[in-house]
C-alpha positions as CSV (number, residue, x, y, z in Angstrom):
1,R,-9.5,8.5,22.7
2,T,-6.6,11.2,21.5
3,H,-5.8,14.7,22.4
4,N,-7.7,15.7,19.4
5,G,-11.0,14.1,20.4
6,P,-13.0,10.9,20.6
7,M,-11.9,9.6,17.1
8,P,-8.2,9.3,16.1
9,R,-7.4,10.8,12.5
10,V,-5.3,8.7,10.4
11,L,-3.6,9.9,7.5
12,Y,-2.8,7.2,4.8
13,L,0.3,7.9,2.7
14,S,1.0,6.5,-0.7
15,A,3.7,7.2,-3.1
16,S,1.8,6.2,-5.9
17,N,-1.6,7.3,-7.4
18,L,-1.6,4.3,-10.0
19,I,-3.8,1.4,-9.1
20,G,-1.5,-1.7,-8.4
21,G,-1.8,-4.7,-6.0
22,A,-0.6,-2.4,-2.9
23,E,-3.1,0.3,-3.6
24,E,-5.9,-2.2,-4.2
25,S,-5.0,-3.8,-0.7
26,L,-5.1,-0.3,0.7
27,L,-8.6,0.5,-0.8
28,T,-9.9,-2.8,0.7
29,L,-8.5,-1.6,4.1
30,L,-10.1,1.8,3.8
31,G,-13.4,0.5,2.8
32,A,-13.6,-1.8,5.6
33,L,-12.3,0.8,8.2
34,D,-14.8,1.4,11.1
35,R,-15.7,5.2,10.6
36,S,-17.5,5.1,14.0
37,R,-13.9,4.9,15.6
38,F,-11.3,6.2,13.0
39,V,-11.3,9.3,10.5
40,P,-9.2,8.3,7.6
41,L,-7.6,10.6,5.1
42,L,-5.5,10.0,2.0
43,G,-2.1,11.6,0.8
44,A,-1.1,10.9,-2.7
45,P,0.8,12.4,-5.5
46,A,-1.3,14.7,-7.7
47,I,-0.6,12.8,-11.0
48,G,-1.5,9.1,-11.3
49,R,-2.0,7.2,-14.6
50,P,-5.8,6.0,-14.6
51,D,-6.8,2.3,-14.5
52,F,-8.6,0.5,-17.2
53,A,-12.0,2.2,-15.6
54,G,-10.4,5.8,-15.8
55,M,-9.9,5.8,-11.9
56,T,-7.0,6.7,-9.7
57,L,-6.2,5.9,-6.3
58,S,-7.4,9.2,-5.0
59,S,-10.7,9.0,-7.0
60,R,-11.4,5.6,-5.7
61,A,-10.8,6.6,-2.2
62,A,-13.0,9.8,-2.8
63,A,-15.8,7.4,-4.0
64,L,-15.5,5.7,-0.6
65,G,-16.3,9.0,1.1
66,I,-12.6,9.6,2.2
67,E,-11.1,12.9,1.9
68,T,-8.1,13.0,-0.3
69,L,-5.1,15.5,-0.2
70,E,-2.5,16.1,-3.1
71,L,0.9,15.7,-1.5
72,P,4.3,15.8,-3.3
73,L,5.0,12.1,-2.9
74,A,6.7,10.0,-5.5
75,R,8.6,6.8,-5.8
76,F,12.3,6.7,-6.6
77,Q,14.2,4.1,-8.7
78,R,17.2,2.4,-7.1
79,T,20.5,4.3,-8.0
80,W,24.0,5.0,-6.5
81,N,24.4,8.1,-8.7
82,P,25.3,10.8,-6.2
83,F,23.5,13.5,-8.0
84,R,20.3,11.4,-8.2
85,L,20.6,10.6,-4.7
86,L,20.9,14.3,-3.5
87,A,18.0,15.3,-5.7
88,A,15.9,12.5,-4.2
89,R,17.0,13.4,-0.7
90,N,15.7,17.2,-1.4
91,R,12.5,16.0,-2.8
92,I,11.8,13.7,0.2
93,A,12.8,16.4,2.8
94,A,10.4,18.8,0.9
95,G,7.6,16.1,1.0
96,R,8.2,15.6,4.7
97,R,7.8,19.2,5.3
98,W,4.4,19.0,3.6
99,V,3.3,16.1,5.6
100,A,4.4,17.6,9.0
101,E,2.3,20.9,8.0
102,I,-0.7,18.5,7.2
103,V,-0.4,16.5,10.5
104,Q,-0.2,20.0,12.3
105,A,-3.3,21.6,10.5
106,R,-5.5,18.5,10.2
107,G,-4.9,17.1,13.9
108,I,-3.5,13.8,12.6
109,D,-2.9,11.3,15.2
110,L,-1.3,8.4,13.3
111,L,0.5,8.2,9.9
112,H,0.0,4.9,7.9
113,A,2.6,4.3,5.0
114,N,1.4,1.9,2.3
115,S,5.1,1.3,1.4
116,L,8.8,1.8,2.7
117,M,9.1,4.4,-0.1
118,A,5.8,6.5,1.2
119,G,7.3,5.9,4.7
120,L,10.2,8.1,3.8
121,Y,7.9,11.0,3.7
122,A,6.5,10.6,7.2
123,A,6.9,13.5,9.7
124,G,4.9,14.8,12.7
125,A,3.1,11.9,14.1
126,P,3.5,8.0,15.1
127,L,4.2,6.0,11.8
128,V,3.0,2.5,11.0
129,C,4.4,1.2,7.7
130,H,3.4,-1.6,5.4
131,V,5.9,-3.8,4.0
132,R,4.6,-5.6,0.9
133,D,7.7,-6.7,-1.3
134,L,10.4,-9.2,-1.0
135,R,13.1,-6.5,-1.6
136,V,13.7,-3.8,1.0
137,P,16.1,-1.1,-0.4
138,R,18.8,-0.6,2.0
139,L,18.7,3.2,2.2
140,A,15.0,3.3,2.6
141,A,15.1,0.7,5.2
142,H,17.7,2.5,7.5
143,A,15.8,5.9,7.3
144,V,12.3,4.4,7.8
145,S,13.3,2.3,10.6
146,R,14.3,5.0,12.8
147,R,10.8,6.6,12.4
148,A,8.2,3.7,12.3
149,S,6.7,2.3,15.4
150,L,5.7,-0.8,13.8
151,F,6.0,-2.5,10.6
152,V,3.1,-4.5,9.1
153,A,4.3,-7.4,6.6
154,I,1.7,-9.0,4.3
155,S,2.9,-12.6,4.7
156,Q,5.3,-14.6,7.0
157,V,7.9,-14.8,4.2
158,V,8.1,-10.9,3.8
159,A,8.1,-10.8,7.7
160,A,11.0,-12.9,8.0
161,M,12.9,-11.0,5.3
162,A,11.9,-7.6,7.0
163,R,13.2,-8.3,10.2
164,Q,16.5,-8.8,8.7
165,R,16.7,-5.5,7.6
166,L,14.1,-3.4,9.9
167,G,14.8,-5.1,13.2
168,S,12.2,-7.1,15.4
169,N,9.2,-4.6,15.4
170,V,7.6,-6.5,12.5
171,R,4.0,-7.9,12.7
172,C,2.5,-10.3,10.0
173,L,-1.1,-9.2,9.0
174,S,-2.2,-11.0,5.7
175,N,-4.2,-8.8,3.2
176,G,-8.0,-8.8,3.7
177,V,-10.3,-10.0,0.9
178,D,-13.6,-8.6,0.3
179,T,-15.8,-11.7,0.1
180,E,-18.8,-9.8,-1.3
181,R,-16.5,-8.8,-4.2
182,F,-14.6,-12.1,-4.8
183,R,-16.8,-15.2,-4.6
184,P,-15.2,-18.2,-6.3
185,G,-17.4,-19.9,-8.6
186,A,-20.4,-17.5,-7.9
187,G,-22.6,-17.3,-11.1
188,V,-20.4,-19.5,-13.2
189,S,-22.2,-22.5,-14.6
190,A,-20.5,-26.1,-14.9
191,A,-20.9,-25.7,-18.6
192,T,-19.5,-22.3,-18.7
193,A,-16.5,-23.4,-16.7
194,G,-15.9,-26.3,-19.1
195,K,-16.2,-24.0,-22.0
196,N,-13.5,-21.9,-20.6
197,Q,-11.3,-24.7,-20.0
198,S,-11.9,-26.0,-23.5
199,E,-11.1,-22.8,-25.0
200,A,-7.8,-22.4,-22.9
201,G,-6.7,-26.1,-23.8
202,T,-6.9,-27.3,-20.3
203,K,-8.6,-30.0,-18.6
204,R,-9.8,-29.7,-14.9
205,E,-7.8,-31.9,-12.7
206,G,-8.0,-30.6,-9.0
207,A,-8.2,-26.8,-8.0
208,Y,-7.1,-24.0,-10.1
209,L,-5.4,-21.0,-8.7
210,L,-5.2,-17.7,-10.3
211,M,-2.7,-14.7,-9.7
212,V,-3.6,-11.2,-10.7
213,G,-0.6,-9.0,-10.6
214,H,2.6,-7.4,-12.2
215,L,5.2,-9.9,-13.6
216,A,8.0,-8.3,-11.4
217,P,11.3,-10.3,-10.8
218,W,11.3,-9.9,-7.1
219,K,7.8,-11.4,-6.9
220,R,9.5,-14.8,-7.9
221,H,6.9,-16.3,-9.9
222,D,9.4,-19.1,-10.9
223,L,8.8,-20.5,-7.2
224,F,4.9,-21.2,-8.0
């Protein structure tokens, strides 16, 4: 129980409304959340490029029955340009005021930031921050580490890296998988699988692994 009633109210913060891996993971988390114990809300930027199905993070969360709020959150490119840093600081300060007002007005008990960038905007309530990448910008790490009660890393490798920058208050929690949505081999006949391999010019020897995601340098695809 909390001071606001029997069910804690959690505001999930995302600095992007574009559907990517981190947003898909967040949607899986929100879809599996026990609504008899928690009341989730989502705060995300107003503008986001739709995915191939014409959906944004906000629209997909709304389809799950989650209240969505438009907040002035944004991701920033890494820079040491003093003018850009000053402009980014001002935008973050304005965003934090918005979040603090929402926390007060909606009786939010806990903030969940879906990334370190989103964690920069956290204000007004305890913060849990997800760490999903193998890079942690130093300025963001310094700012968020002073606010977060807990960091959640998506793998042991990410957790080890995060502890170097964020301290010891890091826990590893692997991303969940919706087994109703992802069932390897379900509905695929041996003939279809063989046809696909033939068209791809491959011959099956052992198991196949498929990775779906952005080809970003910091994900180190060269190690796999």
